[in-house]
C-alpha positions in Angstrom: -4.7 -20.3 1.6 -5.9 -17.8 -0.9 -9.2 -15.9 -1.3 -11.6 -18.2 -3.1 -11.9 -16.0 -6.3 -8.1 -15.7 -6.5 -7.7 -19.5 -5.9 -10.0 -20.2 -8.9 -7.8 -17.9 -11.1 -4.6 -19.6 -9.9 -6.1 -23.0 -10.6 -7.1 -21.9 -14.1 -3.6 -20.7 -15.0 -1.9 -23.8 -13.5 -3.9 -26.0 -15.9 -2.9 -24.1 -19.0 0.1 -24.9 -21.2 2.6 -22.1 -21.6 1.2 -20.7 -24.8 -2.4 -20.6 -23.6 -1.2 -19.1 -20.3 0.3 -16.2 -22.2 -2.8 -15.8 -24.3 -5.0 -15.8 -21.2 -2.7 -13.1 -19.6 -3.2 -11.0 -22.7 -6.9 -11.5 -22.4 -6.9 -10.3 -18.8 -4.8 -7.3 -19.8 -7.4 -6.4 -22.4 -10.0 -6.5 -19.7 -8.1 -4.3 -17.2 -10.1 -1.2 -18.2 -13.2 -2.9 -16.6 -11.4 -2.5 -13.2 -11.6 1.3 -13.4 -13.8 3.2 -10.9 -17.4 3.5 -12.1 -19.5 6.6 -11.9 -21.1 7.0 -8.5 -18.6 4.8 -6.6 -17.1 6.1 -3.4 -13.7 5.1 -2.1 -12.2 5.1 1.4 -8.7 5.6 0.0 -7.3 6.7 -3.3 -3.7 6.5 -4.3 -2.8 7.7 -7.8 0.9 8.2 -8.7 3.7 7.3 -11.0 6.5 5.3 -9.5 10.0 4.4 -10.8 8.9 0.7 -11.0 6.2 1.5 -13.6 6.1 3.0 -17.0 3.1 5.3 -16.3 0.6 6.5 -13.6 -1.3 3.8 -11.7 -4.3 4.6 -9.4 -5.5 2.3 -6.7 -9.0 2.9 -5.3 -10.1 1.0 -2.2 -13.6 0.8 -0.9 -14.4 -1.2 2.3 -18.0 -2.1 2.8 -19.9 -2.3 6.2 -18.9 -6.0 6.4 -15.2 -5.1 6.2 -14.9 -6.5 2.6 -12.7 -4.7 0.1 -13.4 -3.7 -3.4 -10.4 -2.6 -5.4 -10.5 -0.5 -8.6 -7.5 0.6 -10.6 -6.6 3.1 -13.3 -3.6 2.5 -15.6 -1.9 5.1 -17.8 -1.5 4.3 -21.5 2.2 3.3 -21.1 1.6 0.6 -18.5 2.9 -2.8 -19.8 0.7 -5.8 -20.7 1.8 -7.9 -17.7 1.0 -5.1 -15.3 -2.4 -4.8 -16.9 -3.0 -8.5 -16.6 -2.0 -8.6 -12.9 -4.4 -5.6 -12.3 -7.4 -7.4 -13.7 -6.4 -10.7 -12.0 -5.9 -9.0 -8.6 -9.0 -6.8 -8.7 -11.2 -9.8 -9.5 -9.3 -12.3 -7.3 -9.2 -10.1 -4.2 -12.8 -8.8 -4.4 -14.6 -9.5 -1.1 -11.4 -10.1 0.9 -10.7 -7.9 3.9 -7.9 -5.4 3.8 -6.0 -7.5 6.5 -6.4 -10.7 4.3 -5.0 -8.8 1.4 -2.1 -7.5 3.5 -1.3 -11.0 4.8 -1.4 -12.5 1.3 1.8 -14.3 0.4 3.0 -13.4 -3.1 4.0 -17.0 -4.0 0.8 -17.4 -6.1 2.2 -15.0 -8.8 4.6 -17.6 -10.2 1.7 -20.0 -10.4 -0.2 -17.6 -12.5 2.4 -16.1 -14.9 4.9 -18.9 -14.9 8.5 -19.0 -13.7 10.0 -17.7 -16.9 8.0 -14.4 -17.0 8.6 -14.0 -13.2 12.3 -14.2 -13.9 12.2 -11.8 -16.9 9.6 -9.3 -15.5 9.8 -9.7 -11.7 9.6 -6.0 -10.9 6.6 -5.5 -13.1 4.7 -8.6 -11.8 4.9 -7.7 -8.1 4.3 -4.0 -8.6 0.5 -4.1 -8.6 0.3 -6.4 -5.6 2.7 -4.2 -3.7 0.6 -1.1 -4.5 -2.7 -2.8 -3.4 -1.1 -4.0 -0.2 0.2 -0.5 0.5 -3.2 1.0 0.2 -4.7 -1.7 2.5 -1.9 -1.0 5.1 -2.7 2.8 5.0 -6.4 2.0 5.4 -5.8 -0.3 8.4 -3.4 2.1 10.0 -6.1 4.9 9.7 -8.7 2.6 11.2 -6.4 1.8 14.1 -5.6 5.5 14.7 -9.4 6.3 14.6 -10.0 3.5 17.2 -7.3 4.8 19.5 -8.7 8.3 19.2 -12.2 7.0 20.1 -10.7 5.1 23.1 -8.8 8.2 24.3 -12.0 10.2 24.2 -13.9 7.5 26.1 -11.2 7.3 28.8 -11.1 11.1 29.0 -14.9 11.3 29.4 -14.8 8.5 32.0 -12.1 10.3 34.0 -14.0 13.6 33.8 -17.2 12.0 34.8 -15.4 10.3 37.8 -13.9 13.7 38.8 -17.3 15.4 38.6 -18.9 12.7 40.7 -16.1 13.0 43.4 -16.8 16.8 43.8 
């Protein structure tokens, strides 16, 4: 099961013949700039770096709203390849409104359904890079949330123990 927005994108690509699929990927790549952070937006986690797997710097920006739903924005350096730009736009749109845990649990098998088996074979490292980076940011966010919860629990236990000791005196 995929998030609803991603599922619609997958279904669109599955209906297209190979030449139209590639044209649509290029169209998504052309729209990748629309996934950049906007003025005034705040993020819970920002990860900007250049990895061996990518031609240029990629930034992943995660905001989780009060309902626990994620919004992902990304920045791409000028040398980032077309297919990476395509996957950026597709994933930012398709994963919007998912929780970080849903994103982390997302199987990557949908990628072949979007880009086609031939491009996956030729460009496998590029295609999965963006998804891996997004999942990485979600994992860090969730780990931080768990650590914060443990810290709150420890403070509560400590307070309870102290209160019990004070009452016993």
